[in-house]
N, C-alpha and C positions, 0 to 999 in steps of 0.2 A: 305540444301547443307552446309555441312564442308566446313570450313576456309581450310583446307588443300586442296578441289577441286580449289579452286580461289589460292593458294600461287603457286599450280605446275605448274598454263597458265603463270604466270606470271616472269618476268623477274628482275622490277625495281618495287619498292613498294616505299608508301611514306607516311606514319602516322602522320593526326594531332587531335588534340581535341579542348578543346576550351581557350577562354579569360579567364587572370588570372587562368590557371589551379590550380586544389584542388589533393588530394592526388588520387582519382579514376581517375580524366582523367589522371595522371602522372603513376599511376599501371597500369590505362588497355593499356597505352600506351607503356611502358617499358615491360609489360607481353607480346605483341605482339612482339615488336620486339623480345625480347630475345628470342621469340619462333622461330620465321623464322630462326635468325643465328644459332642454336641448329641446327635445320632441314632442313636446306637449305641454307648451306652457297655460293651456288653457286649463289645464289639472293644480287642483291643491293638494301638495304633498309636504310629507314634515317626519322627517330623522327625530325618534326618543333614542336616548344613547348618554348610558354612565359616564364617569369622568374615563377621559383617555392620554395618553401621555400629551404634553402638548407640542411636541413635533410632530405629528399627524395635522397641526391644524393649517399645513402649507397645502393640502389640499381642499379646493375651491366647496363653499359648503359645510366647512366644519365648523362656519361663525354662525350657522342657523341650527344645528343640533339642540334638542330641546333636552335637558338632564333626569325628567322623571312627563311619565305620561299623563296625560290635561284630561283627560275622562271624554275628549271628544269621538265622538262616531266617521267612522271610515267604509267607503264602499269595498276598500280593497286595501287588510293590511299583509305584510310582507314581513316575515321571523327567518334571518338571517341568521347564516353561521351558528346554529341553535340546535342540538339534537334531542330539548325535551322543554316545555311553558313553565318547569320551574326554574331552569338559566335562562328564560326569558328579562332580557334587561330594562328597569327607569318603571317596574313597575307594570308592564305593558302586558300582561296576560287579560286584563280585563278587558282590552281594545277586540280582544282574538273572538271575544264571545258575542262580541256588537257588529262586527264585521257582514257584511254580504259574503262577501269572498273571501279566502287568507290562503295565502299561498306559503310554503316553507323552501327553501333553497341553503342547501345545507353538502355536509361533505365527511359529517360524523359516520365512523362506520358503528356508533351504539346508537341512532336514530332510530325509531321505529317505523319511518316513512308514513306516517298515519296520523299525524298532529293538524293537517291543513285540510282545505278542499282539495290543491294542489300542493304534491309533496315532489318536490325535484333536488331527489339525494342522490349523489355520487359519492359511496365510502372512494373509491377508483383515486379521487381527481384529487389533487394537491393540497386543496383549499377551495371552500365557498367563492370566490374571487374568479377560480377559476371557471366554477361550475355557471357562475353568473353570465362571465364574458361569453360563453357556450347557447346562452339564452337571447343572448340581443341583438339585434340587427346591426352585423360588423359597419357597415356601409353609413350607421347613423349614430357611432361611437365619437364623441369628441373627445378633444386632449385631455381636457377635465375630469370626462369620463375614465377615460384610461390611465391618468395618473392616481387615480385610488384604487384603480383591479391590479393595476403595475403596485403600487405599494402594500395590498391584501398578498397576491403573490409572494414575493418575493421577503415577508415574511414569515409565511408560514413553510414555507419552504428553506426556510435557515439560507435567503441568500440564494436558492436554487442546489445545497448543498444536502437537505434530507431526499430520504430514500424515497420520498412521495410525488418528488419530480418527473417529472415522465417528459416523453415527446409531445403531447397533446399540451403541457404548462406551456412550453418552449415554443411550441405554435402560435399560443396568444401572448407571449411573451414578447415574441416577433413584431406578430400585429402590432399591439398596443406600443413597440417602439415604433414604428412607421406611424401609427398616428399622435404622434408628439409628445409621446410620455414621457418627461421628467425622468428618466431615470439614473442619472450620474445623480441628481440632487436628491431626490427619494430615496436611493438606494442606503448615501453616503448620511444624508441629516436624521432618516426616521428608524436605520439597522442600526446602523455602524458607528453612532457617536451615541452619547448619552450625560447628561449635567456632570455638575460636580459631587454633586451630594450621592448622587446614583454612584459613581464611579468609585467613591469612598468607602460607601459599603459593601460592594462589590467584593473591594480589595478583603473586605474585614469576612464577609461570608467565603472566599478562597481563600484566605489565610488559616482560619480556626474548621476547614472542610476535614472529610477525614474517609477514609479509605475502606469497604466491606468484599468480603468473601472473596479471599485473595488478588484484592486490587480490580473486580467486576465490578465495582462498583463505585460510587463516586456520592455525599451526599454531605450537603450543608442544611445550617439552620438559624432561624435570628428569631431572638425572642420580642414581645411586646414595650419588652424594656431600651434594648436593642434600637428597636425603630426608633423610639424617642429621642435617644440619645445621636443619631446619625440626623434626626429631625427629617425623614423619608415616612412615605406610603408608601403602598403596596405597588401603586405605580412606579415606584423608581423602581421597581425588582424584577423589573418583568424581565429583561435581559439576563439576568442570573442564571435560571436553567440549562441555559446551552453556551453559556459561559462554562458551566461545571461540567458539560457534556465536552468540553477541549479536551480534558484530563488523558491523556494517553493509557490503552492500556484496559479503558473502561468500557463498559456492554452497554452501563444502568444510571446515569443521574439521578437525581432525588433532590429536590431543594424545597424546605417545610418553612414558610412564614403564616405571623397572624393577621387573620382576617375577623372582625371582628371578637367575638368570643370561641371561636376556632383557629383551628391551624389547616391552612389551603396545602395541597398535597402536590406540588408537578414533577411528572414522572419524563425520559425521553433515555432511548433506547438506539443503539447503534444497529444492531444486524440480527441476534437473536429473538430479544424477551420480549413477547407480547403486554408491554406496558398498560393498556386497555383491557386486560383479563387481572391484571394487579389491580388497577383502579377499582375496580368495576365487586372486587371484597368490601372496598370502604365505601360503595355507594356509587361510584364516580366511572368516569369512561371520556371517551376521546377517540384515538386512533392509537392501531400498533404497533408507533413508536412514539409518540405523546400524546399523553392524558394525564387527566386530573382528579382531583377527589376533596370532599373536607372531611376534618375528622375533628373529633373530642377529648382529644388526647395530646399529652405534650409527646415531641420528638422524641424523648428519652424513652416515653410508653411504645408507639407505635412503630419505630423504625427496626423492632426486633422481629415484628411479624410481618414489614413488609420483606427486611430481607430473608427472612422464611420461606415466602411464596416463590420469591428472585430464586434462589436455592434449588426449588423444587420444579420449577422449569429449567434451569441448567443443568439439573441431572436428567431430567430429561430429553432434553439436547443431545449430552454425551453417551447417552444410553442406546441412541438412536443408530 
């Protein structure tokens, strides 16, 4: 079922992503939003998303996003780039209980594929934005829609250098460029640049990061006090994990940072370690090479547990 069949039947539409939205979340949400606005101007459509990096505001429609679900009922609710209702952002879980029809578009391997009335989940895809692209009518995709989807793909592929990038990904990217996606500006202003504050805190984390397991693991962390000293929020930390991943000779990068009263764990791996499995031990999940979780422990307490799990995978791999 193509999305146009759903859209034609609905008059009111609501779009949600996950908590702490990243590029793929905002890109896919705004890609769908712009597609609806362009092709179904008679429909009522609203995105709800929590605070996101200011650089993403170069996308059309970003200024229309509401930060919290306002209780409205919708004929059709979309949940994008989100593998569970627990991770639904902007307090949106209640909206799905009210909606006449719901649709989940995602690519997380941890997705149970039964969250909504219709579940379009492709774990092999690079991003939710890629999944979305192939559900839309290519002939009806505008430049605004192309910009949003392109941003989402860029961020979840690490500017096309992560292993999730495939032939199908690049076919989509080529088509988006043909449709006028401002690819140079998007990749430069939203992926390769960061604010002065974010640059300073990134330098601090890199200066204090540590190696473990004979250099196979690099990990860094930041405390609530250090966040306050650098005058930054979790939004300013979004690129640190991928910068840590650039340390040569490492297989796994780990970054721990405070969110509320807990610590968020971000994992990346290069070739061997299944970090989705590692995150699952802490109630999290994601993808084989990129995953996350939250813990109510300090970095010093949880890191030995994580290293033990990584060592077990490394030992199994070396035994093969």
